[in-house]
N, C-alpha and C positions, 0 to 999 in steps of 0.2 A: 406358463409350464412352472410347474412344482420345483423352486428351490431351497434347500435346505440351508443352506447357507444364508444366502439373503433375508430367510425367516428368523435364522438367530438374530444376526447385526439388528433388525427391527424389535425381535421382544430384549433384546441386550439395552438399545437407545433408548426403548419406554421405560425400562427398569432404572436406568441413570436418571433419567429427568423425574421419574415418580418419587425417587427414594434422596433424590439430592435435595429437594422441592423441600422435605420433611429437615432434613438434616442440619437445614440453615437453622432454623429456628430451634432445633436442638443444641445445637454448639454457639447459645449466642452469650453474650457476655457475663452472665450468672452464671451459666454452667461451666464455661473456659475458667472464670475464677475460681470455683469450688474446684474443680479437675486440679488445677497448678497447684493448689493450697494441697489437695491430697498426697499427689505426686512428690511434693519438696517434704512433706511430713513424713510421708514412707522411704525416703530417700534417707532422712536425717536419721530415723530412727533403723534403718536397715543398716545404716554404717554402724551404729551402735552394736547393734547385734553382732556383726559380725567381729566387730572389736573383743567381744568378749564370748565369742564364739568355743565352746567347750572342745576337748580332743575330739572326745567318741562322738560328737553328734552324728548324726545317719545322713550325712551328705550325699552319696552315693542312692539310697533308694529315695531320697526326696525328690532327684535331679529326676530319677528314672520314672517316678509317679507322674512329674511332670511331663516331661518327655512324653508319655505312653498315655497321657490324657491327650496333648496335642495330637498326637500322629493318629489315635483310634478317633478322636472328631474328625468327623471326615465326611459332611454331608452334603448330597450331590444336590445345585441348585440347577435344574431344567428350563424355566421361565415356562412352565406348559400352564395351559389355561382350563377349564371345564369345557369349551366348548372344543377341545381338541380331539376330545373322547370320541366326536361324532365326524369330525370334518378331517382330521389329521391322522387320524387311527388307521385308515386304511392305507396311507402311503408310509407307513410303519418302516419297510424295508426299504426307502429312498431317506429316511431320518438318520444313518450313520454320521454323516456330518456336522449334523445338529446335536446331536449327542457327544462327540468328540470337543466339539468347541465348547459345550456345558462344563463337560470335567475339567477341561484346561482353565475355564473362566474358575469353575469350584477351588481347584488348586490353587491359584495365585492368588486369586481373595482372602484365603485362607492362612497365606503366609505371613500374615501382621502378626497371628498369633503365635509361629514360631520364633517369629523376629523377638515377641515382648518378650517369651518365653525366655530363648535364648539370652535376652539381652540384663534378663533379670537374675538368670540363674549365675551368671559371669564370675561376680565379683565373688559368692557364695564358693562356687570353685576352686577359683585360685587363692580363696583363704586357707579352704580345707585340704587342698593339695600345691603347695607352694612350690614344691618342686616342677610341676605341670609346664608345658610352653604353649603361648596362643596356637601352636599348630596343631597340638592336642584336642584344644576345643574346638577348629576351625573341623578336626575331623567329627565330631560328635554333630556338627550343623549338617555336613556333607550325610553322613548316616538317617539322620532326623527325616532331611528332605527326603532322602527315597525312599524310606518307609515311610514317610507321609502319601508318598505319590502311590504306594502300592496300597495300602489304605482306604486310600480315595475310590481306586479301583476295585479293589473286595467289597466295599460298600456298595459302588453300580452293582456290582454282581448279586449281590443280597437283595435288592431290590426287583430282583425278577421272584423273589419267594416271599409270598403273600401270607405266611405262618410267622405271625408277630414274633411269639416266642423261639422259633428258630433265627430269627437275624438277634436278637438280644443273648442268644447264647454264644452265635458269632461272635459280636461284639465284645461281651466278655472273656472270650476265648484269646480274642485277639491283643484285649488290654492285659492280660494275665502275663502272655508269653514274653510281650514285647516290654512290661514291667522287667522280669528277671532278664532279658536279654537287654535292656538297657544298664540295668546295675552289674552286669558282669562285663560288660562294655568302660562303664566310668570307671570300676575300680582297676581296670588293666586285665582282667581275668580272659585273656582273647579265643583260647579253646574254649570254655564253657560259654563264651558269647558265640563262636560259631557255630557249635552244636545246637544252642537255642534258636539261631539262625535258620536253621535248617528246620527245625521243628515251627518257627511261625512259617515258613513258607510251603511248608506242609498243609498250614491252615487256609492260605491262601490258595494252594492249590485245588483244597477240598471246597471253598467257596466258588471255584470256575468251576470243580465237578457238578455244584447242585444248580448252578445257572446255566450249565450246559443242558439240565434237563429238563428246564421249560423254554417253552418254543415262541413263548412271546413277553412284553415286557405288560408289567403290572402298571398299567396308563393310568387306571384310580389311583393308585397307591404313590405314584410321581405328583399326579395334581395336588392330591389329597397332603404328599409333603413342602409342595411348593405355597399352598395356600398359607399351612400352619405358620411357615417360616415369615409370610409377609404378615399375616397375623400378629404374630409376637414383635415384629417390627413398628408396626402402627399402635399397638399398645405401648409400645415405648413412646413414640413420637406423638402420642396422645398423652400425655403427661405436660407436653410444652405448647401445642398447638391441637386445634381442630381438626380431627381425621374422619372426614366423613364415610370414607371406606370401613372403616371400623364397625361391626355389630356388635353392639352393646349385650355383654353375656349379665342374667341376674340370677344372682344366688340367694336361697331364701334367710338363711341365717335368724330362726325366727326368736332361738332362745335372745340372741346380742341383740336385733331390732328391737324385741318386747323390753328389754334390761334398759335399752338409750333410750324409749320414748314414753315408757311408763310414768313418767314424773310430769310430764307435759301436761299443763293443762287444757281443757277442749275449747280453746278460744281463737277465734278469727288471725288475731296478729300473730299466734305461734303456726299458722300455717307452712312457712317455711322453715322454721324450728324442725317442725316433724319429718319435711322433706327431704333436707340436706343431711339427717340423722340417718334414715333409711336408705339415702343414694350411698351415703360414706360406706355404710355393711354392705347393702347389697349389688349397687351396680359399680360395673367395672373394677377396676383392681385399685381401687382407694384403698380399702382397707386391705388387702394384701403388702401394698407399697409403703405404708404406715407402719405395719408391724415389721417389715424388715428394716426400714430404716432406725425403728427403735432399736431393733434386737443387735443392728451392726453396732449403732452409737452406742450402744450400754457395752458393748464388749469393747471398744476400741476405749473408751474413757476406762473400763475396767485395768486394761494393759498397758497403756500411755502414763509411763513413770513420774513424768512434769506436771506438777500442778496446774499451772497455767496452761501450758500445751491440752491439757484433759479441757479444762472450761473450754476452751477454744472450739476444741472439737465439738462438745456438747452443743455449743452455738451453732456450730456449722451446719449439724445433723437439723436442729432446729430450723435452720434456714431452708434445708434442701425440703425438709416436711412441708413448710411452710408453701414453698415454690410450688412443689406438686400438687397439692391439694385445691391451688388456685384452679387447677381445671373444673373441678365438680362445680364453679359458678355456671360455667358452657356446656356444663350436660344435658341440660333440658334444652336445651337451644330449639331442637328441630319440634317439641310437643305444644301444638298449639293450643292445645285446651287449658295451657298455663297463666292467657292471656284473659282468659274467662274467671281468673280468682278476682274477688274483688277485694283484694292488699294491692298496698302501693309498692311501688320499684322500692322505696324506701326501705319500706319494713323486709321484704325481702333482703337488700344490701345487709340491714342489722343483724339481720337471720344466718346470714351466710357467715359474718368476720365473726360474730359471737360462737358462733358453732367451728370456727376455724381457730380461734384463738382460745377454744375450750380441749381443743385437741393437742395445741402445741404447752398449755400449762399442764395438761397429764404426762407429754412426753417430758418436761423440765420436772415433775415430781421423779420420775421412773427414774431421771437419771442422776436426779438429788439420792436416790436412794444408792444409787451404785458407789457413791461417795461414802455413804454411811456402812455399807460393807466392806470397805476399804477402812473405817475409824477416821474420817480425815471429816471431822465437821465443819472446819474452816472452809473445806472444798466444798460441802453441801449449801452452805449459805450462800456462796458466790454462786454457786449455780442456778440457786434458786434466784437469788436478786437478779444477777446478769442474764440468766432467761428469761426472766418476766419482761424486765426494761426491753430485750430486745425483741418478744414476743408483740409489748404493745406499742413499737417502734416501726414493728414490719407490717402488722396488722393494718394500722391507724394513719400508717406514713405511706405505706408504698402499697398494700393491697387495693385499700379503699380508694387510691385513684384510679385502681385499674380494671377497676368495677364500672364497665358501660354496657 
């Protein structure tokens, strides 16, 4: 006999078993050290910013924006699979308990975002509004939790709507109304906040109306949403360990690939030089990850006022880049025809190490140019010398021993 509650428990246990295995690799010692450093440095500079906070700082708007983002971002995770479109779809009328459990799980698992935002914004709030008490902030917590729940329900209603444009408009409408609502609420303008609350629940009521016009769930949309969510998780985990479930996406990028390979001589010993350059540009998310770390690191270096701390951040972003790009060594592990190459493994290792070192040197040069923009020549020289020294030690002292 079909039991929706039992099915949800099975799917939930399988999901936990699958994700916990990869999270253990993602939260290894290296990553934990980097996260701890970022949190410590961020907390220090956050305290410095609060000490010099101007009187006209738009605290209410900033808090309202973050509260609205957290409330509006309410994806529903159902653990549905493609086979359910055939085997479970006929029992949709008996899946009420399953979807209720899925909604409850989605709400609980997203509370970490609420906690993080509330904890991060509390010092800013009490600095800008010193007359307010902790009970007032706890009222914000309660309101945010309630609106978060309603957004999750509204998102579930809108999943019956196949038109993507309609879902985007609803998403934007809820975000905009909630932005104004939280602004009035934080500023203590309770009458305007009450009026905006009525408007917000009008949006929820309209979502409910649209949902009731649809007789059945868009099962294919639910399956696709879960598939894309797991794919995003696998892509993140793939930066730390092998993920067999991940299907590689290839992007052409003709111009960039041509630029990186045009200077390579047509020789047997350059086989892997060509392969790894093409791989870093076209396969997986190596190129996007490299560019993101490059940009974020450059922005951090530009705004960190302390010279030594900025250089330390530069070295840390070099470390993160090298650590993530190490996954490229295992990228072609399932391609058997590589064993037919008349090229030794020593040549392959040398090609990979050389390319990784070159990518890190490019990052060092760009970070040094950031100090040039700041007219800090001393820091530029220190970034170049320290970055190159770290890259040599990292590539030849750590990476080389890890390539098996």
